[in-house]
PDB file of N, H, CA, C and O in Angstrom:
ATOM      1  N   UNK A   1     165.883 -12.134  76.040  1.00  0.00           N
ATOM      2  CA  UNK A   1     165.498 -12.268  77.453  1.00  0.00           C
ATOM      3  C   UNK A   1     166.035 -11.051  78.242  1.00  0.00           C
ATOM      4  O   UNK A   1     165.433 -10.616  79.224  1.00  0.00           O
ATOM      5  N   UNK A   2     167.216 -10.501  77.770  1.00  0.00           N
ATOM      6  H   UNK A   2     167.705 -10.854  76.973  1.00  0.00           H
ATOM      7  CA  UNK A   2     167.793  -9.287  78.482  1.00  0.00           C
ATOM      8  C   UNK A   2     166.863  -8.114  78.297  1.00  0.00           C
ATOM      9  O   UNK A   2     166.710  -7.330  79.234  1.00  0.00           O
ATOM     10  N   UNK A   3     166.217  -7.935  77.124  1.00  0.00           N
ATOM     11  H   UNK A   3     166.342  -8.572  76.363  1.00  0.00           H
ATOM     12  CA  UNK A   3     165.305  -6.865  76.942  1.00  0.00           C
ATOM     13  C   UNK A   3     164.144  -6.925  77.747  1.00  0.00           C
ATOM     14  O   UNK A   3     163.652  -5.888  78.192  1.00  0.00           O
ATOM     15  N   UNK A   4     163.625  -8.115  77.991  1.00  0.00           N
ATOM     16  H   UNK A   4     164.025  -8.957  77.629  1.00  0.00           H
ATOM     17  CA  UNK A   4     162.496  -8.436  78.856  1.00  0.00           C
ATOM     18  C   UNK A   4     162.744  -8.067  80.307  1.00  0.00           C
ATOM     19  O   UNK A   4     161.890  -7.482  80.973  1.00  0.00           O
ATOM     20  N   UNK A   5     163.922  -8.418  80.779  1.00  0.00           N
ATOM     21  H   UNK A   5     164.616  -8.894  80.238  1.00  0.00           H
ATOM     22  CA  UNK A   5     164.375  -8.024  82.170  1.00  0.00           C
ATOM     23  C   UNK A   5     164.468  -6.558  82.298  1.00  0.00           C
ATOM     24  O   UNK A   5     163.995  -6.010  83.293  1.00  0.00           O
ATOM     25  N   UNK A   6     165.056  -5.871  81.343  1.00  0.00           N
ATOM     26  H   UNK A   6     165.441  -6.317  80.534  1.00  0.00           H
ATOM     27  CA  UNK A   6     165.217  -4.520  81.436  1.00  0.00           C
ATOM     28  C   UNK A   6     163.902  -3.754  81.391  1.00  0.00           C
ATOM     29  O   UNK A   6     163.738  -2.769  82.111  1.00  0.00           O
ATOM     30  N   UNK A   7     162.940  -4.200  80.537  1.00  0.00           N
ATOM     31  H   UNK A   7     163.072  -5.000  79.952  1.00  0.00           H
ATOM     32  CA  UNK A   7     161.663  -3.640  80.456  1.00  0.00           C
ATOM     33  C   UNK A   7     160.876  -3.927  81.837  1.00  0.00           C
ATOM     34  O   UNK A   7     160.174  -3.066  82.368  1.00  0.00           O
ATOM     35  N   UNK A   8     161.033  -5.025  82.285  1.00  0.00           N
ATOM     36  H   UNK A   8     161.603  -5.724  81.853  1.00  0.00           H
ATOM     37  CA  UNK A   8     160.307  -5.314  83.629  1.00  0.00           C
ATOM     38  C   UNK A   8     160.874  -4.514  84.660  1.00  0.00           C
ATOM     39  O   UNK A   8     160.104  -4.033  85.491  1.00  0.00           O
ATOM     40  N   UNK A   9     162.171  -4.279  84.748  1.00  0.00           N
ATOM     41  H   UNK A   9     162.796  -4.670  84.073  1.00  0.00           H
ATOM     42  CA  UNK A   9     162.724  -3.383  85.702  1.00  0.00           C
ATOM     43  C   UNK A   9     162.281  -2.020  85.588  1.00  0.00           C
ATOM     44  O   UNK A   9     161.983  -1.413  86.617  1.00  0.00           O
ATOM     45  N   UNK A  10     162.202  -1.464  84.461  1.00  0.00           N
ATOM     46  H   UNK A  10     162.444  -1.957  83.626  1.00  0.00           H
ATOM     47  CA  UNK A  10     161.763  -0.158  84.225  1.00  0.00           C
ATOM     48  C   UNK A  10     160.271   0.006  84.632  1.00  0.00           C
ATOM     49  O   UNK A  10     159.913   0.986  85.286  1.00  0.00           O
ATOM     50  N   UNK A  11     159.435  -0.929  84.254  1.00  0.00           N
ATOM     51  H   UNK A  11     159.725  -1.725  83.724  1.00  0.00           H
ATOM     52  CA  UNK A  11     158.029  -0.919  84.752  1.00  0.00           C
ATOM     53  C   UNK A  11     157.917  -1.011  86.278  1.00  0.00           C
ATOM     54  O   UNK A  11     157.082  -0.326  86.868  1.00  0.00           O
ATOM     55  N   UNK A  12     158.727  -1.830  86.918  1.00  0.00           N
ATOM     56  H   UNK A  12     159.405  -2.387  86.438  1.00  0.00           H
ATOM     57  CA  UNK A  12     158.722  -1.924  88.380  1.00  0.00           C
ATOM     58  C   UNK A  12     159.206  -0.653  88.997  1.00  0.00           C
ATOM     59  O   UNK A  12     158.667  -0.265  90.033  1.00  0.00           O
ATOM     60  N   UNK A  13     160.179   0.032  88.450  1.00  0.00           N
ATOM     61  H   UNK A  13     160.617  -0.283  87.608  1.00  0.00           H
ATOM     62  CA  UNK A  13     160.699   1.302  89.000  1.00  0.00           C
ATOM     63  C   UNK A  13     159.659   2.419  88.879  1.00  0.00           C
ATOM     64  O   UNK A  13     159.485   3.224  89.794  1.00  0.00           O
ATOM     65  N   UNK A  14     158.977   2.452  87.739  1.00  0.00           N
ATOM     66  H   UNK A  14     159.119   1.799  86.996  1.00  0.00           H
ATOM     67  CA  UNK A  14     157.938   3.471  87.522  1.00  0.00           C
ATOM     68  C   UNK A  14     156.749   3.151  88.505  1.00  0.00           C
ATOM     69  O   UNK A  14     156.162   4.058  89.094  1.00  0.00           O
ATOM     70  N   UNK A  15     156.447   1.940  88.644  1.00  0.00           N
ATOM     71  H   UNK A  15     156.924   1.203  88.166  1.00  0.00           H
ATOM     72  CA  UNK A  15     155.359   1.602  89.623  1.00  0.00           C
ATOM     73  C   UNK A  15     155.702   2.063  91.079  1.00  0.00           C
ATOM     74  O   UNK A  15     154.884   2.666  91.774  1.00  0.00           O
ATOM     75  N   UNK A  16     156.887   1.759  91.468  1.00  0.00           N
ATOM     76  H   UNK A  16     157.551   1.270  90.903  1.00  0.00           H
ATOM     77  CA  UNK A  16     157.435   2.120  92.789  1.00  0.00           C
ATOM     78  C   UNK A  16     157.344   3.655  92.966  1.00  0.00           C
ATOM     79  O   UNK A  16     156.886   4.163  93.989  1.00  0.00           O
ATOM     80  N   UNK A  17     157.824   4.393  91.871  1.00  0.00           N
ATOM     81  H   UNK A  17     158.197   3.981  91.040  1.00  0.00           H
ATOM     82  CA  UNK A  17     157.812   5.890  92.021  1.00  0.00           C
ATOM     83  C   UNK A  17     156.429   6.421  92.093  1.00  0.00           C
ATOM     84  O   UNK A  17     156.171   7.307  92.908  1.00  0.00           O
ATOM     85  N   UNK A  18     155.492   5.930  91.275  1.00  0.00           N
ATOM     86  H   UNK A  18     155.701   5.211  90.612  1.00  0.00           H
ATOM     87  CA  UNK A  18     154.093   6.362  91.371  1.00  0.00           C
ATOM     88  C   UNK A  18     153.481   6.117  92.686  1.00  0.00           C
ATOM     89  O   UNK A  18     152.776   6.968  93.228  1.00  0.00           O
ATOM     90  N   UNK A  19     153.746   4.925  93.229  1.00  0.00           N
ATOM     91  H   UNK A  19     154.319   4.234  92.788  1.00  0.00           H
ATOM     92  CA  UNK A  19     153.247   4.600  94.606  1.00  0.00           C
ATOM     93  C   UNK A  19     153.803   5.544  95.675  1.00  0.00           C
ATOM     94  O   UNK A  19     153.095   5.931  96.604  1.00  0.00           O
ATOM     95  N   UNK A  20     155.039   5.897  95.534  1.00  0.00           N
ATOM     96  H   UNK A  20     155.614   5.583  94.779  1.00  0.00           H
ATOM     97  CA  UNK A  20     155.726   6.809  96.459  1.00  0.00           C
ATOM     98  C   UNK A  20     155.146   8.198  96.360  1.00  0.00           C
ATOM     99  O   UNK A  20     154.924   8.849  97.382  1.00  0.00           O
ATOM    100  N   UNK A  21     154.910   8.640  95.224  1.00  0.00           N
ATOM    101  H   UNK A  21     155.090   8.112  94.395  1.00  0.00           H
ATOM    102  CA  UNK A  21     154.278  10.038  95.014  1.00  0.00           C
ATOM    103  C   UNK A  21     152.888  10.092  95.465  1.00  0.00           C
ATOM    104  O   UNK A  21     152.458  11.116  95.996  1.00  0.00           O
ATOM    105  N   UNK A  22     152.094   8.969  95.274  1.00  0.00           N
ATOM    106  H   UNK A  22     152.444   8.137  94.843  1.00  0.00           H
ATOM    107  CA  UNK A  22     150.748   8.964  95.667  1.00  0.00           C
ATOM    108  C   UNK A  22     150.626   8.763  97.122  1.00  0.00           C
ATOM    109  O   UNK A  22     149.582   9.107  97.677  1.00  0.00           O
ATOM    110  N   UNK A  23     151.556   8.260  97.768  1.00  0.00           N
ATOM    111  H   UNK A  23     152.405   7.981  97.318  1.00  0.00           H
ATOM    112  CA  UNK A  23     151.532   7.921  99.183  1.00  0.00           C
ATOM    113  C   UNK A  23     151.900   9.194 100.030  1.00  0.00           C
ATOM    114  O   UNK A  23     151.867   9.140 101.259  1.00  0.00           O
ATOM    115  N   UNK A  24     152.224  10.252  99.410  1.00  0.00           N
ATOM    116  H   UNK A  24     152.250  10.297  98.412  1.00  0.00           H
ATOM    117  CA  UNK A  24     152.522  11.463 100.040  1.00  0.00           C
ATOM    118  C   UNK A  24     151.286  12.057 100.794  1.00  0.00           C
ATOM    119  O   UNK A  24     150.201  12.147 100.219  1.00  0.00           O
ATOM    120  N   UNK A  25     151.452  12.439 102.017  1.00  0.00           N
ATOM    121  H   UNK A  25     152.333  12.366 102.484  1.00  0.00           H
ATOM    122  CA  UNK A  25     150.264  13.019 102.799  1.00  0.00           C
ATOM    123  C   UNK A  25     150.175  14.448 102.507  1.00  0.00           C
ATOM    124  O   UNK A  25     151.191  15.135 102.622  1.00  0.00           O
ATOM    125  N   UNK A  26     149.063  14.972 102.139  1.00  0.00           N
ATOM    126  H   UNK A  26     148.238  14.414 102.045  1.00  0.00           H
ATOM    127  CA  UNK A  26     148.969  16.439 101.967  1.00  0.00           C
ATOM    128  C   UNK A  26     148.676  17.268 103.145  1.00  0.00           C
ATOM    129  O   UNK A  26     148.698  18.497 103.080  1.00  0.00           O
ATOM    130  N   UNK A  27     148.389  16.595 104.269  1.00  0.00           N
ATOM    131  H   UNK A  27     148.370  15.596 104.322  1.00  0.00           H
ATOM    132  CA  UNK A  27     148.139  17.191 105.520  1.00  0.00           C
ATOM    133  C   UNK A  27     149.431  17.747 106.073  1.00  0.00           C
ATOM    134  O   UNK A  27     150.396  17.014 106.283  1.00  0.00           O
ATOM    135  N   UNK A  28     149.444  19.038 106.305  1.00  0.00           N
ATOM    136  H   UNK A  28     148.660  19.634 106.134  1.00  0.00           H
ATOM    137  CA  UNK A  28     150.728  19.560 106.833  1.00  0.00           C
ATOM    138  C   UNK A  28     150.665  19.482 108.329  1.00  0.00           C
ATOM    139  O   UNK A  28     149.654  19.831 108.939  1.00  0.00           O
ATOM    140  N   UNK A  29     151.732  19.029 108.917  1.00  0.00           N
ATOM    141  H   UNK A  29     152.553  18.745 108.421  1.00  0.00           H
ATOM    142  CA  UNK A  29     151.875  18.906 110.345  1.00  0.00           C
ATOM    143  C   UNK A  29     152.426  20.113 110.942  1.00  0.00           C
ATOM    144  O   UNK A  29     152.716  21.062 110.215  1.00  0.00           O
ATOM    145  N   UNK A  30     152.599  20.162 112.209  1.00  0.00           N
ATOM    146  H   UNK A  30     152.365  19.390 112.800  1.00  0.00           H
ATOM    147  CA  UNK A  30     153.092  21.462 112.879  1.00  0.00           C
ATOM    148  C   UNK A  30     154.437  21.929 112.416  1.00  0.00           C
ATOM    149  O   UNK A  30     154.662  23.137 112.341  1.00  0.00           O
ATOM    150  N   UNK A  31     155.361  21.023 112.095  1.00  0.00           N
ATOM    151  H   UNK A  31     155.178  20.042 112.156  1.00  0.00           H
ATOM    152  CA  UNK A  31     156.714  21.502 111.614  1.00  0.00           C
ATOM    153  C   UNK A  31     156.634  22.015 110.234  1.00  0.00           C
ATOM    154  O   UNK A  31     157.375  22.945 109.915  1.00  0.00           O
ATOM    155  N   UNK A  32     155.791  21.493 109.361  1.00  0.00           N
ATOM    156  H   UNK A  32     155.189  20.738 109.620  1.00  0.00           H
ATOM    157  CA  UNK A  32     155.511  22.040 108.033  1.00  0.00           C
ATOM    158  C   UNK A  32     154.932  23.369 108.132  1.00  0.00           C
ATOM    159  O   UNK A  32     155.340  24.251 107.377  1.00  0.00           O
ATOM    160  N   UNK A  33     153.979  23.612 109.028  1.00  0.00           N
ATOM    161  H   UNK A  33     153.648  22.895 109.642  1.00  0.00           H
ATOM    162  CA  UNK A  33     153.412  24.866 109.143  1.00  0.00           C
ATOM    163  C   UNK A  33     154.401  25.895 109.667  1.00  0.00           C
ATOM    164  O   UNK A  33     154.408  27.040 109.216  1.00  0.00           O
ATOM    165  N   UNK A  34     155.277  25.471 110.665  1.00  0.00           N
ATOM    166  H   UNK A  34     155.271  24.541 111.031  1.00  0.00           H
ATOM    167  CA  UNK A  34     156.222  26.327 111.299  1.00  0.00           C
ATOM    168  C   UNK A  34     157.271  26.643 110.149  1.00  0.00           C
ATOM    169  O   UNK A  34     157.702  27.795 110.090  1.00  0.00           O
ATOM    170  N   UNK A  35     157.669  25.792 109.320  1.00  0.00           N
ATOM    171  H   UNK A  35     157.320  24.856 109.367  1.00  0.00           H
ATOM    172  CA  UNK A  35     158.571  26.046 108.271  1.00  0.00           C
ATOM    173  C   UNK A  35     157.968  27.073 107.241  1.00  0.00           C
ATOM    174  O   UNK A  35     158.684  27.957 106.771  1.00  0.00           O
ATOM    175  N   UNK A  36     156.822  26.960 106.945  1.00  0.00           N
ATOM    176  H   UNK A  36     156.241  26.242 107.327  1.00  0.00           H
ATOM    177  CA  UNK A  36     156.055  27.814 106.030  1.00  0.00           C
ATOM    178  C   UNK A  36     155.965  29.236 106.663  1.00  0.00           C
ATOM    179  O   UNK A  36     156.119  30.215 105.932  1.00  0.00           O
ATOM    180  N   UNK A  37     155.735  29.378 107.920  1.00  0.00           N
ATOM    181  H   UNK A  37     155.610  28.583 108.513  1.00  0.00           H
ATOM    182  CA  UNK A  37     155.672  30.634 108.589  1.00  0.00           C
ATOM    183  C   UNK A  37     157.072  31.276 108.516  1.00  0.00           C
ATOM    184  O   UNK A  37     157.186  32.471 108.240  1.00  0.00           O
ATOM    185  N   UNK A  38     158.089  30.525 108.750  1.00  0.00           N
ATOM    186  H   UNK A  38     157.996  29.554 108.974  1.00  0.00           H
ATOM    187  CA  UNK A  38     159.505  31.078 108.703  1.00  0.00           C
ATOM    188  C   UNK A  38     159.862  31.566 107.280  1.00  0.00           C
ATOM    189  O   UNK A  38     160.481  32.619 107.128  1.00  0.00           O
ATOM    190  N   UNK A  39     159.489  30.836 106.288  1.00  0.00           N
ATOM    191  H   UNK A  39     158.985  29.981 106.411  1.00  0.00           H
ATOM    192  CA  UNK A  39     159.700  31.190 104.892  1.00  0.00           C
ATOM    193  C   UNK A  39     158.979  32.427 104.506  1.00  0.00           C
ATOM    194  O   UNK A  39     159.524  33.241 103.761  1.00  0.00           O
ATOM    195  N   UNK A  40     157.675  32.629 105.012  1.00  0.00           N
ATOM    196  H   UNK A  40     157.232  31.967 105.617  1.00  0.00           H
ATOM    197  CA  UNK A  40     156.932  33.808 104.704  1.00  0.00           C
ATOM    198  C   UNK A  40     157.589  34.955 105.399  1.00  0.00           C
ATOM    199  O   UNK A  40     157.726  36.001 104.765  1.00  0.00           O
ATOM    200  N   UNK A  41     158.053  34.869 106.753  1.00  0.00           N
ATOM    201  H   UNK A  41     157.942  34.019 107.268  1.00  0.00           H
ATOM    202  CA  UNK A  41     158.674  35.925 107.528  1.00  0.00           C
ATOM    203  C   UNK A  41     159.971  36.375 106.811  1.00  0.00           C
ATOM    204  O   UNK A  41     160.247  37.571 106.725  1.00  0.00           O
ATOM    205  N   UNK A  42     160.775  35.391 106.289  1.00  0.00           N
ATOM    206  H   UNK A  42     160.551  34.419 106.359  1.00  0.00           H
ATOM    207  CA  UNK A  42     161.978  35.820 105.651  1.00  0.00           C
ATOM    208  C   UNK A  42     161.743  36.520 104.385  1.00  0.00           C
ATOM    209  O   UNK A  42     162.495  37.438 104.059  1.00  0.00           O
ATOM    210  N   UNK A  43     160.771  36.167 103.652  1.00  0.00           N
ATOM    211  H   UNK A  43     160.159  35.421 103.917  1.00  0.00           H
ATOM    212  CA  UNK A  43     160.377  36.736 102.458  1.00  0.00           C
ATOM    213  C   UNK A  43     159.932  38.121 102.677  1.00  0.00           C
ATOM    214  O   UNK A  43     160.374  39.031 101.976  1.00  0.00           O
ATOM    215  N   UNK A  44     159.028  38.334 103.669  1.00  0.00           N
ATOM    216  H   UNK A  44     158.669  37.595 104.238  1.00  0.00           H
ATOM    217  CA  UNK A  44     158.568  39.681 104.071  1.00  0.00           C
ATOM    218  C   UNK A  44     159.638  40.624 104.496  1.00  0.00           C
ATOM    219  O   UNK A  44     159.653  41.813 104.180  1.00  0.00           O
ATOM    220  N   UNK A  45     160.611  39.974 105.295  1.00  0.00           N
ATOM    221  H   UNK A  45     160.599  39.007 105.552  1.00  0.00           H
ATOM    222  CA  UNK A  45     161.692  40.848 105.845  1.00  0.00           C
ATOM    223  C   UNK A  45     162.576  41.308 104.621  1.00  0.00           C
ATOM    224  O   UNK A  45     162.960  42.474 104.528  1.00  0.00           O
ATOM    225  N   UNK A  46     162.890  40.312 103.660  1.00  0.00           N
ATOM    226  H   UNK A  46     162.578  39.365 103.736  1.00  0.00           H
ATOM    227  CA  UNK A  46     163.624  40.672 102.508  1.00  0.00           C
ATOM    228  C   UNK A  46     162.991  41.780 101.674  1.00  0.00           C
ATOM    229  O   UNK A  46     163.685  42.674 101.190  1.00  0.00           O
ATOM    230  N   UNK A  47     161.673  41.719 101.508  1.00  0.00           N
ATOM    231  H   UNK A  47     161.109  40.992 101.901  1.00  0.00           H
ATOM    232  CA  UNK A  47     160.951  42.761 100.790  1.00  0.00           C
ATOM    233  C   UNK A  47     161.083  44.086 101.454  1.00  0.00           C
ATOM    234  O   UNK A  47     161.282  45.106 100.794  1.00  0.00           O
ATOM    235  N   UNK A  48     160.971  44.086 102.791  1.00  0.00           N
ATOM    236  H   UNK A  48     160.809  43.257 103.327  1.00  0.00           H
ATOM    237  CA  UNK A  48     161.005  45.297 103.533  1.00  0.00           C
ATOM    238  C   UNK A  48     162.478  45.959 103.460  1.00  0.00           C
ATOM    239  O   UNK A  48     162.637  47.171 103.313  1.00  0.00           O
ATOM    240  N   UNK A  49     163.480  45.084 103.573  1.00  0.00           N
ATOM    241  H   UNK A  49     163.351  44.100 103.692  1.00  0.00           H
ATOM    242  CA  UNK A  49     164.796  45.601 103.348  1.00  0.00           C
ATOM    243  C   UNK A  49     165.121  46.247 101.999  1.00  0.00           C
ATOM    244  O   UNK A  49     165.792  47.271 101.869  1.00  0.00           O
ATOM    245  N   UNK A  50     164.562  45.522 100.995  1.00  0.00           N
ATOM    246  H   UNK A  50     164.017  44.690 101.101  1.00  0.00           H
ATOM    247  CA  UNK A  50     164.721  46.087  99.622  1.00  0.00           C
ATOM    248  C   UNK A  50     163.859  47.385  99.384  1.00  0.00           C
ATOM    249  O   UNK A  50     164.312  48.261  98.646  1.00  0.00           O
ATOM    250  N   UNK A  51     162.688  47.526  99.958  1.00  0.00           N
ATOM    251  H   UNK A  51     162.321  46.815 100.557  1.00  0.00           H
ATOM    252  CA  UNK A  51     162.044  48.692  99.887  1.00  0.00           C
ATOM    253  C   UNK A  51     162.729  49.854 100.602  1.00  0.00           C
ATOM    254  O   UNK A  51     162.717  51.003 100.161  1.00  0.00           O
ATOM    255  N   UNK A  52     163.318  49.485 101.721  1.00  0.00           N
ATOM    256  H   UNK A  52     163.328  48.551 102.080  1.00  0.00           H
ATOM    257  CA  UNK A  52     164.046  50.595 102.479  1.00  0.00           C
ATOM    258  C   UNK A  52     165.309  50.980 101.647  1.00  0.00           C
ATOM    259  O   UNK A  52     165.666  52.157 101.619  1.00  0.00           O
ATOM    260  N   UNK A  53     165.977  50.038 100.987  1.00  0.00           N
ATOM    261  H   UNK A  53     165.687  49.081 101.010  1.00  0.00           H
ATOM    262  CA  UNK A  53     167.161  50.371 100.257  1.00  0.00           C
ATOM    263  C   UNK A  53     166.714  51.251  99.105  1.00  0.00           C
ATOM    264  O   UNK A  53     167.369  52.262  98.849  1.00  0.00           O
ATOM    265  N   UNK A  54     165.685  50.946  98.423  1.00  0.00           N
ATOM    266  H   UNK A  54     165.153  50.125  98.630  1.00  0.00           H
ATOM    267  CA  UNK A  54     165.221  51.759  97.236  1.00  0.00           C
ATOM    268  C   UNK A  54     164.713  53.061  97.685  1.00  0.00           C
ATOM    269  O   UNK A  54     164.872  54.020  96.931  1.00  0.00           O
ATOM    270  N   UNK A  55     164.083  53.236  98.892  1.00  0.00           N
ATOM    271  H   UNK A  55     163.954  52.456  99.505  1.00  0.00           H
ATOM    272  CA  UNK A  55     163.738  54.593  99.356  1.00  0.00           C
ATOM    273  C   UNK A  55     164.970  55.410  99.663  1.00  0.00           C
ATOM    274  O   UNK A  55     165.007  56.594  99.331  1.00  0.00           O
ATOM    275  N   UNK A  56     166.016  54.810 100.305  1.00  0.00           N
ATOM    276  H   UNK A  56     165.986  53.848 100.576  1.00  0.00           H
ATOM    277  CA  UNK A  56     167.260  55.502 100.621  1.00  0.00           C
ATOM    278  C   UNK A  56     167.941  55.963  99.370  1.00  0.00           C
ATOM    279  O   UNK A  56     168.436  57.088  99.305  1.00  0.00           O
ATOM    280  N   UNK A  57     167.974  55.101  98.365  1.00  0.00           N
ATOM    281  H   UNK A  57     167.572  54.187  98.418  1.00  0.00           H
ATOM    282  CA  UNK A  57     168.655  55.498  97.029  1.00  0.00           C
ATOM    283  C   UNK A  57     167.806  56.647  96.383  1.00  0.00           C
ATOM    284  O   UNK A  57     168.365  57.593  95.830  1.00  0.00           O
ATOM    285  N   UNK A  58     166.537  56.549  96.459  1.00  0.00           N
ATOM    286  H   UNK A  58     166.083  55.780  96.908  1.00  0.00           H
ATOM    287  CA  UNK A  58     165.654  57.525  95.961  1.00  0.00           C
ATOM    288  C   UNK A  58     165.836  58.906  96.682  1.00  0.00           C
ATOM    289  O   UNK A  58     165.796  59.974  96.072  1.00  0.00           O
ATOM    290  N   UNK A  59     166.028  58.803  97.952  1.00  0.00           N
ATOM    291  H   UNK A  59     166.061  57.935  98.448  1.00  0.00           H
ATOM    292  CA  UNK A  59     166.253  60.048  98.666  1.00  0.00           C
ATOM    293  C   UNK A  59     167.612  60.648  98.462  1.00  0.00           C
ATOM    294  O   UNK A  59     167.792  61.851  98.651  1.00  0.00           O
ATOM    295  N   UNK A  60     168.547  59.863  98.090  1.00  0.00           N
ATOM    296  H   UNK A  60     168.400  58.886  97.937  1.00  0.00           H
ATOM    297  CA  UNK A  60     169.898  60.371  97.694  1.00  0.00           C
ATOM    298  C   UNK A  60     169.971  60.691  96.201  1.00  0.00           C
ATOM    299  O   UNK A  60     171.030  61.018  95.665  1.00  0.00           O
ATOM    300  N   UNK A  61     168.818  60.588  95.552  1.00  0.00           N
ATOM    301  H   UNK A  61     167.958  60.323  95.987  1.00  0.00           H
ATOM    302  CA  UNK A  61     168.746  60.914  94.103  1.00  0.00           C
ATOM    303  C   UNK A  61     169.805  60.116  93.290  1.00  0.00           C
ATOM    304  O   UNK A  61     170.471  60.689  92.427  1.00  0.00           O
ATOM    305  N   UNK A  62     169.960  58.797  93.563  1.00  0.00           N
ATOM    306  H   UNK A  62     169.419  58.332  94.264  1.00  0.00           H
ATOM    307  CA  UNK A  62     170.807  57.889  92.883  1.00  0.00           C
ATOM    308  C   UNK A  62     170.201  57.638  91.523  1.00  0.00           C
ATOM    309  O   UNK A  62     168.979  57.581  91.379  1.00  0.00           O
ATOM    310  N   UNK A  63     171.062  57.485  90.514  1.00  0.00           N
ATOM    311  H   UNK A  63     172.054  57.531  90.631  1.00  0.00           H
ATOM    312  CA  UNK A  63     170.655  57.168  89.149  1.00  0.00           C
ATOM    313  C   UNK A  63     169.921  55.826  89.123  1.00  0.00           C
ATOM    314  O   UNK A  63     168.901  55.711  88.444  1.00  0.00           O
ATOM    315  N   UNK A  64     170.420  54.782  89.858  1.00  0.00           N
ATOM    316  H   UNK A  64     171.249  54.876  90.410  1.00  0.00           H
ATOM    317  CA  UNK A  64     169.912  53.529  89.877  1.00  0.00           C
ATOM    318  C   UNK A  64     169.333  53.313  91.158  1.00  0.00           C
ATOM    319  O   UNK A  64     170.046  53.245  92.159  1.00  0.00           O
ATOM    320  N   UNK A  65     167.978  53.188  91.212  1.00  0.00           N
ATOM    321  H   UNK A  65     167.398  53.243  90.399  1.00  0.00           H
ATOM    322  CA  UNK A  65     167.185  53.051  92.486  1.00  0.00           C
ATOM    323  C   UNK A  65     166.848  51.617  92.848  1.00  0.00           C
ATOM    324  O   UNK A  65     166.199  51.344  93.857  1.00  0.00           O
ATOM    325  N   UNK A  66     167.333  50.660  91.953  1.00  0.00           N
ATOM    326  H   UNK A  66     167.861  50.882  91.133  1.00  0.00           H
ATOM    327  CA  UNK A  66     167.036  49.335  92.288  1.00  0.00           C
ATOM    328  C   UNK A  66     168.111  48.738  93.250  1.00  0.00           C
ATOM    329  O   UNK A  66     169.281  49.110  93.163  1.00  0.00           O
ATOM    330  N   UNK A  67     167.731  47.862  94.117  1.00  0.00           N
ATOM    331  H   UNK A  67     166.780  47.561  94.188  1.00  0.00           H
ATOM    332  CA  UNK A  67     168.702  47.302  95.068  1.00  0.00           C
ATOM    333  C   UNK A  67     168.959  45.855  94.773  1.00  0.00           C
ATOM    334  O   UNK A  67     169.748  45.215  95.468  1.00  0.00           O
TER     335      UNK A  67
END
């Protein structure tokens, strides 16, 4: 009987998790879009800073030009 309860509990847990995952809405709202824009801007800024650092090291003829 204990094994049956454990199996039933596992099946119920998996069913709830599958329902939760399938219930997620793929439509992005305004806050999701704003967050995505902020992430993109931060990544772009980081890339620009890294490029500037590499250019500066290259101009100083540093052995290691990676930043």
